[in-house]
NUVO-411863 format. One record per residue (C-alpha): x, y, z. Coordinates in steps of 0.05 Angstrom, whole numbers, plus 32768, in hexadecimal, padded with zeros to 4 digits. Example, Ala and Ser with C-alpha at 12.3 -4.5 7.8 and 13.67 -1.06 7.14 Angstrom:
<pts>
80F67FA6809C/81117FEB808F/
</pts>
This chain:
<pts>
7FFE7FFE8000/80398031800F/805080277FC9/800D804A7FAD/800E807C7FE8/805580927FD2/803F808B7F86/800A80C07F94/803B80EE7FB4/806680E87F76/803180F87F4B/801D81387F7A/8066814D7F79/806681457F2F/802281737F27/804381A57F58/808181AA7F2E/805781B07EEF/802F81E97F0C/806D820B7F1E/808D82027EE2/805482207EBE/8058825C7EE9/80A182677EDD/8095825E7E8F/806382947E93/808B82CB7EB5/808B82F67E7B/804082EC7E64/801983277E69/7FD783207E96/7FEE82D67EAA/7FD582BF7EF1/8000828D7F13/7FDE824E7F2B/7FE882287F6D/7FDD81D67F6F/7FB381C67FAF/7FB3817E7FC9/7F8A81537FFB/7F9881168021/7F7B80D5800F/7F5980AD8048/7F34806E8046/7EF580798073/7EB9804E808A/7E87805480BF/7EAB801D80ED/7EF1803680DC/7F2480398112/7F4E8079811E/7F8E80588113/7F88804D80C6/7FC28070809E/7FB4809A8062/7FBC8086801E/7FDD80C07FFE/7FCB81017FE0/7FA3811B7FA4/7FA4815C7F7C/7F62817E7F90/7F6781BE7F63/7F9D81EA7F3A/7F80822A7F55/7F98826E7F30/7FAA82A97F5B/7F8882E97F40/7FB783177F67/7FCD835A7F45/800C83577F19/803C83917F11/803983C47EDB/806583CC7EA1/805D840F7E7D/805B84157E32/804E84527E01/801384367DDE/7FCE844F7DF5/7FB0840F7DE4/7FD983E87E1A/7FA683E17E56/7FB083C87E99/7F7D83BF7ECD/7F8C83D97F1B/7F5F83B67F46/7F2C837B7F31/7F12836A7EF1/7F17834D7EAA/7F1A836B7E65/7EDF834B7E3A/7EF283347DF5/7EC483127DC4/7ED382DF7D87/7E9582D77D5D/7E6282CA7D9A/7E9382B07DCC/7EA982E27E07/7EE982DB7E29/7F0982FE7E64/7F5283157E69/7F8183427E91/7FAE83467E52/7FA4838A7E3B/7FD5838C7DFE/7F9E83A47DD1/7FA683BA7D87/7F7983CE7D47/7F6C83997D11/7F6183AA7CCB/7F1D83BF7CD6/7F3583ED7D0C/7F1483C77D45/7F3683C27D87/7F4F83727D8E/7F7A83517DBD/7FB883277DA2/7F8882E87D90/7F6183187D64/7F24831A7D97/7EFC83597D96/7F01838A7DD6/7EBA83937DF4/7E9F83D97E0B/7E6383FA7E27/7E4384307DFC/7E4684777E13/7E2884B47DFE/7E4984F17DE3/7E5D85087E2A/7E7A84C17E39/7E4384AF7E69/7E2E84647E67/7DF284627E3E/7DE584147E49/7E0683DD7E79/7E0883907E7A/7E24835B7E56/7DEE83607E20/7E0483AD7E0C/7E4B83977DFF/7E6283B17DBB/7EA183A47D94/7ECE83E77D9A/7EDF84077D53/7F0D843E7D4E/7EFC846C7D12/7F2D84897CE5/7F0784CC7CDA/7ED484F57CF5/7E9E851E7CDE/7E8C85307C97/7EB4855D7C66/7EA085A37C59/7EAE85C37C17/7ECB860D7C19/7E9D86427BFE/7EAE867C7C24/7EF2869D7C30/7EFA86E07C55/7F4186FF7C61/7F6787447C6D/7FA8875B7C54/7FD387967C56/7FF387AD7C15/802F87D87C0C/802188227BF7/806588287BD5/806487E37BAF/807587E77B67/804C87D27B26/806387917B0B/805287A97AC4/808F87D97ACB/80C487AD7ADD/80FF87A67AB3/80E987597AA8/80B887747A72/80BC879F7A36/80A087A879F3/80BE876479D9/80A9873F7A1D/806A87607A32/805087597A79/801D871C7A83/800F87037AC8/802A86BE7AD6/8023869B7B1E/8063867A7B0C/808986BC7B01/809586E07B3F/80A087217B18/805D87207B01/803F87307B42/804D874E7B82/803687247BBB/801086E37BCB/7FF086C07C01/7FCA867D7C0B/7F9A86567C33/7F8386107C2D/7F3C86047C16/7F1585C27C09/7EE8859D7BDA/7EA7857C7BEE/7ED2853B7BFB/7EFF855D7C2A/7F3685597BFC/7F66859D7C07/7F7A85CA7BD6/7FA986087BD8/7F8286487BC9/7FBC86827BB9/7FAC86C77BB3/7FE186F37B87/7FE0873A7B8C/7FF487667B50/7FF487B27B51/7FD187D37B19/7FD2881D7B2A/7FEF88547B59/7FD488967B67/7FE788CA7B32/7FDD89167B44/7FF289297B01/7FC089077AD8/7F7E89297AC1/7F5689207AEA/7F88890B7B27/7F8988C17B35/7F8588BA7B81/7F7588727B8A/7FA188307B86/7F8B87ED7B66/7FA087A97B6B/7F9187667B4A/7F85872E7B6E/7F8D86E57B4A/7F7186AF7B70/7F8986667B5D/7F67862D7B79/7F9885F47B72/7FAF85F47B2A/7F73861F7B12/7F6786687B11/7F21867F7B2D/7EFB86BC7B05/7EE586F57B34/7EA886FE7B05/7E8D86BD7B1A/7E8E86A67ACD/7EB086627AC4/7EB586737A7A/7EDE86B47A7E/7F2886A87A65/7F5486BE7A7F/7F3586C17AC3/7F2287047AD7/7F47871E7B19/7F28873F7B57/7F3987887B54/7F4987AA7B96/7F4287F77B99/7F60881E7BD3/7F54886C7BDD/7F8B88A17BED/7F8788907C38/7F9588477C28/7F4D88337C37/7F2E87FA7C0D/7EF488177BDF/7EDF87D77BB9/7ECC87A57BBB/7E9D87B17BF4/7E7787707BF3/7E8887217BE9/7EA287117BA4/7E8B86D17B85/7EC686AF7B5D/7EB486747B28/7EBA86307B3D/7EF786067B25/7F0E85C07B25/7F5385C17B3A/7F7F857B7B32/7F74854A7B70/7F2C856B7B7F/7EF185407B7E/7EC185737B73/7EC285C17B59/7ED285F57B8A/7EAF86367B8B/7EC186707BBB/7EA486AE7BD1/7EE286DE7BE6/7ED287147C1B/7F0587477C26/7EFB87677C6F/7F0387AF7C5D/7F0C87C37CA9/7F4E87A27CA6/7F6387A47C5B/7F8B87DF7C49/7FC287F87C23/7FFA88217C51/803D882F7C56/805687EB7C72/806B87A47C59/803C87737C3A/801387557C75/7FDF871F7C6B/7FAC871F7CA0/7F8786E67CBC/7F6586B47C81/7F2686927C95/7EFD865C7C6D/7EC586357C7B/7ED585F07C63/7EF785B37C84/7F0B856D7C76/7EF785327C9E/7F19852B7CE0/7F5284FD7CDF/7F6584D37D1B/7F9B84F37D45/7F9884CD7D87/7F7584967DB3/7F6F84A17DFA/7F5684747E31/7F4A84917E7A/7F45846B7EBC/7EFB845D7EB3/7F0A843E7E73/7EE884747E46/7F0A84717E01/7F0B84B17DD9/7F2784C17D98/7F4385017D89/7F44851C7D3E/7F6A85527D15/7F2D85827D10/7F2B858B7D5D/7EF085587D6C/7EF485287D9A/7EC284E67D9F/7EB484B97DD7/7EB484727DBB/7E9E84457DF6/7EB5842F7E3F/7EE483F67E43/7EB983BD7E60/7ED1839C7EA1/7EB483587EB9/7EBC833B7F02/7EA082F57F18/7E8682DD7F5C/7EBC82A57F57/7EF982B67F2E/7F1582737F3F/7EDF82517F18/7EF1826F7ED6/7F0782447EA2/7F4F824A7E85/7F5082587E38/7F9E82657E31/7FC082A47E1E/7FAF82C67E62/7F5E82BD7E4F/7F27829D7E75/7EE482867E69/7EA182897E93/7E8F82487EB6/7E58822C7EE0/7E8882307F1E/7E9C827C7F0D/7E5182967F0D/7E3982CE7ED8/7E6583097ECA/7E58834A7EF0/7E60837F7EB8/7E7383C87ECE/7E9C84047EB3/7EE784087ECD/7EE6842B7F10/7EA3841E7F28/7E8683EB7F58/7EBD83B27F60/7EDB83BE7F1A/7F2483D97F1D/7F3E84147EF8/7F6484167EB6/7FA684307EA9/7FBB84437E5D/800284357E46/800E83FC7E76/800A83B07E79/7FFC83817EB0/803A83537EBA/803083097ED2/802783097F1E/805D82D37F22/809182DE7F5A/80CC82BB7F3B/80F682B27F7E/80B382987F9D/80B082647F66/80F5824D7F69/80F1823C7FB4/80AF82167FA2/80CF81F27F6A/810781DB7F9F/80D581C37FCC/80AC819F7F9B/80EB81787F85/80FA816A7FCD/80B1814D7FD4/80C081237F94/8104810A7FAD/80E480F67FF5/80AB80CE7FD2/80DA80AD7FAB/8104809C7FE8/80C380818009/80B880567FC8/810380397FD4/80F780298018/80B880058010/80DB7FE07FDA/81107FC88009/80E07FB68040/80BD7F8A800D/80FE7F697FF9/810C7F5E803E/80CD7F37804A/80D57F0F800C/811A7EF98024/81007EDD8067/80E67EA08040/81287E918025/
</pts>
């Protein structure tokens, strides 16, 4: 009988060694929880049994996981998440839910937030202010990160101001031009204009185009003229991309008519006094024609004894906002920030707790599944109820203490050796009894 008693001890020591070895092997696994082998003694019991019966060895009762907090390792990824406290992230593959402490998440090809196995991270829906709009496991949704936000708006109006130098020359009088080489405006010839300024405008698809204004001085005050000329005029050529737009609003005007700015002898803008509708053009790279109304701010547009000073240029178009940042706060609220300055609340990371975490079924890769022993999941937002808070830019390390495991390994090895010695001793006793007959 002692053979079998010691054999059960050997098997128990082997199981203990296997559990300890598994803990040591996963010391670098994110979100891993160490296990402990738990044993019980074997007793042959009956109603009339005396109290002097020896035990019959040991048996493995359970391999229980220890769901204690692991340490944090920091990272520079916003989608690396760690739970400080109780709870599990919830992921979904098909219709199958699983629970994990491994928060090394990323985006798949469809921009869904997934774990390393491709399971989609589950979130609770929120309103535009980030307040939960539904709760419970039935409210779980996949978290998809949008690439853009809002709809593009075509530019239809541009408002600006500028200060033009009163001592600027007339390009037509420059030495670059003569009777054999007459003056002609050419945006690629910097001698044919005085100054230029530009801004970005958008077509209806949100494609950006550069709108450039070229200023050409056409006349100066002349006191000797009859009658005396007291005003100054400037031509404004507007190009959108590679196409010039005409100030008369007519697409058939060739060449395009420039807008004429007129200033009086004090430098004040005399005309135009209202908005000018330019003709629509379709520059290369645009998805639709662009038609702009140009308005000069008369109060801040002038001619003065100063340098050319472009004022503020505003336009009413915009491209769709491009994703620039993702953030996850301590309550698990996921927010996306876009290039147009808008922020969108996408959902709150779902946290699940269980009445009996030791009853969870291991699935591998630091994942667990619900079982009859674990009870139903208790769903909540991070930081509420018994759910822990979430730290972004961190991952939870395995809760394995390598020193403790090595000591336990030595202890298991000694237990194995001791049980082997018991078998050897029992074998010697059996041999001694056999030899009595000889």
